[in-house]
Every structure is written in structure tokens, then in C-alpha cells.
N, C-alpha and C positions, 0 to 999 in steps of 0.2 A: 682477614678482619674484615668485619661489615662496612660496607659503604652505605650512606643513606639510600634507602630504597624501600619498596613495600614488603611488608611481612605476611605470611600466611596467618590465618586465624588460630588464636590459642585456645586451648581448652577452657572452660568455664573454671573460674578461680573456687577453691575450696572455701567454705564459709568458716571463718576462725573468729575467737573473741575480739570484739571491737575493730572490725575491719573499717578502714577509712578510705580505701581505694581499691581498685584492681588494675591489672596490666591491660591496657588498651589492646584489642585484638588487631587492629590495622592502624597504627599511627604513621599515616603516610605522610612523607615529605613535611615534617613538622617545621613551623616557620621559626626562623631565628631573627630576634628583635635586638636592636642596638639600644642600650639603656642609658649609656654614658660613654665618655672617652675611653675606648678599648674594653667597655663593658657590654656584654651580650646576654640574652635570655632565651632559652628554648623551653617551652613548658614552664615548669617551676624550677628549672635548673639554671643558674647564672654562671657565667664564666669570664675571667678577666686575662685578656690576651697578654698584657704586658707582665703580669705576675705569674702567669700559667697556673691559675687556680681555678677550681670549680667548687661552687657552693649549692647546697640544697637543704630543705627542711627534712627533719625526722623525729622521732619521738622515742623514748626509752621503752623497750618492749619487754625485757625480762630482768628480774632482779636477782635471780638464782638458777643454778642448774648448768647443765652441760649445754655448751653452744658450739655451733659449727660455722656460723656466720657473724659478721659485724653489722651489716646492713643488708636487708633485703626489701623489696617492694612488698606491699601488704598481701599480695597474692602469692607471695613465695613461701619459704620455709619458716615462717614467724615462730614456730614452736622451738626453734634452735638458733634465734638470731638475737644479738644485743639489742639492735635498733630495727624500727620499721619506718618506711617512708612510702609516700603516695606518688613520688616521682617515677616517671617511666624510665626503665634502664636504657632503652634506646636513646632518650635525650641525654643521659648522662654520657653515653658512647660518642654521640655526635659532638658533644662538647669537647670530649677528648680528640676526637679526629680534627675539629676546627682549631685545637691548640697545637696540633702537630704531634701528638703522642705516638709512640712506636709500640703498638701492641703487636701480637703474633697471630692471634685467632686460629690457632692450631687445634686439631682433635686430640692432641696428645700433651700431657704435662707430666713430668716426671714426679711421682710421689716420694722419691728418694730425697731425703732432706740434705743430703750431702751433694746434690746436684743442683746447681743455681737454676732459678726459674728465668726464662728469657722474658723480655719485655722491658719497660720503662720504670724506673724507681719513682715511688710517689710517697708523700706523706699524707696520713690520715688524722685530721684534728677534729675535736668536737669542741663546740662553744655552746653556752647557755647563760640565761639570766637568772640570778637568785638574789633576793633582796635589793634589787636595783643595781647590781653589780655583775658585769659580764664575766664569766669564767671560762678558761680554756685549758684544754689538756689534750695529749695525743690519745688516740683511740685505744692504744695498747695499755694505757693506764687501768682500763677497766676490763682486762682480761687476765685470768689467772691461768698460769701454766701449772697443771696438775702433777706433772712428772718432776718438776724443779720445785714445787711448792712456792712459787714466787711469781710476781707479775710478768706478763709476757716482755720480753726484752724491747727496749726503745729502739727505733729505727724505721727504716723505709719498708714499704709494701711494693707490690710489683703489679703495674698494670699490664695484664696479659691480653686484654681485649676480647674475652669470650670467644665463641666459635659459632659458625653457621652450620646448624644441622639440616637434615631434610625437611623437617617441619618448620624452620625458620631460625631467627637469631636466638640463640640459647638463652642469653641473659634476659632478653625480654620476655620470653615464654615462660622461663622459670622464676623471674625476679631476683635473681642472684647479682648483687652488686659488689660486696667486699666479702670475701670468703676466708675462714680460718684454716679449713682443710683444702687440700689440693683438689680445685674444681675447675675443669677447663670451660665450664658453662659460666663462670663468674667473671665480671669485669676485671676485678683486682683479686690478687691471690696472696697469701702469707708465705714469705720466704723462711720463716723460722723453723728450727728443728721442733718436731712434734706435729707439723702440719700433715703427716701420713696417719696420724692417730685421731680418729673421729672422736674419741673421749677424752682427749688430753686438755681441752680448753673450758673453763668456767667463767662465770660472770664474777667480777670482782667489784664489789659495791662500794669500796673506799673512795668516797667524793663523787659518787654516781648520782645524778639527779634522780628524783622519785619516778616511780612507774608512770608511764603515759607522759611525762613532762617533755615539752618541745625542746629540741637540740637543733643546732645547725651543724652539718657535716661539711668540712672544708678539705679539698683534696689537692695537694700541691704538687706538681710535677717537679721533679729533681730530687737530689739526695738530701 
């Protein structure tokens, strides 16, 4: 698992529709600011030590089609992600480390859905404002399981912690934050059956905010 350090340069980001940020090539020793009692911020990522929760802004990226990710940085695989965000994956990782999260940072994750993923369980929730009202829902509410023809099952995700490759910290270089398929380069992985199938997950628009609408992602450590 990565400890805060310098990262090698990343490849230039591929140009995509409406990009709003890129992964910074060398986000060295990012400053952590205290913004309240037990509340801290690094870049645009906020975290709460008392409640072991991480928050960051994102936007609705797709309204239909196959998806392999829930959240990626805008320099990542936006063509197959429900949400996109401008935050640096390294900043999300740093927040996890400062909250004492137990990732594994391994080069291998079993794609066998009957083998439990190692790491710490987390809850992933989305919130957004509509007509002056704040709405909240678990991320899985907006994911359809093609195999079962039903929404993704409610429950925890797993913070696996990404891995360190020869070219640097994988999540930072690839922009992968929350993955639906088994991906050792993502910070958070999906433990549900079907994670071994790249074609199993679809956008579920029931209640999903409009395309490009701002949302906040909240990740809470624990079951």
C-alpha cells in the first residue's frame, strides 16, 4: 500500500468530452489542512476522523450503457464510469491512510466472486440537491446487475488500496477510484458476484440526477 511520497510522471490524459480536470503528474507531499474539530482537507477531498468518512465532489457522467466503474478521475476511464471527479486519487488515498484504513496494495486480486476480497469494508453514498432538498442514496442504487435483471445488491464495498507499479501509484496514474470489476489498480473494489464479468453492470437511472449534475461522494469506513 502506498505511503505519501513522490510519484513518477503520468502519461498525458486522453482528451474526452467535457473534461474538467486531469491527474496531476507529480502531486508531491500534498498539504493537509484542518478545517474544523476532527475535520481535515487535502486538495478537494475532506475527511472526518471521528466518523471515519471521506467526502469529495463528483458529477454524473453517464445515463445509459455498460459501466465498469462507479467513480474515476476525469483523466481515467470516463467512457465506462457512472461518475467523474476532478479530485486526485492520491488525495483520496492519503485520506484513507490518515483514517487508519487497512488496504492491501497487492498486485493480485482474485476475480473469483466466491473468494472474499481482502481489505477494509466501506459504504459508498451519493448526495445531491434537487429543488432545494438534499437527497441521499447508496451508490449501488444506480447500478443494474444485468445477470439478475435487478439493482446491485445493497451493502459494503472493499477498500483494497490500489497498488504500486513500476511507473508509480496505479490509482493516481489511471484515475481509478471505485471499480465494479475486479481491478487491483482501483482504490475501492466491488465484492459482489458478477465482478468478474466486464459486461455485467449497467447504469440504472431510477432517481439518478441529470447528466453532468453535481453530486457528493461520501465513503464511510466500516460495515
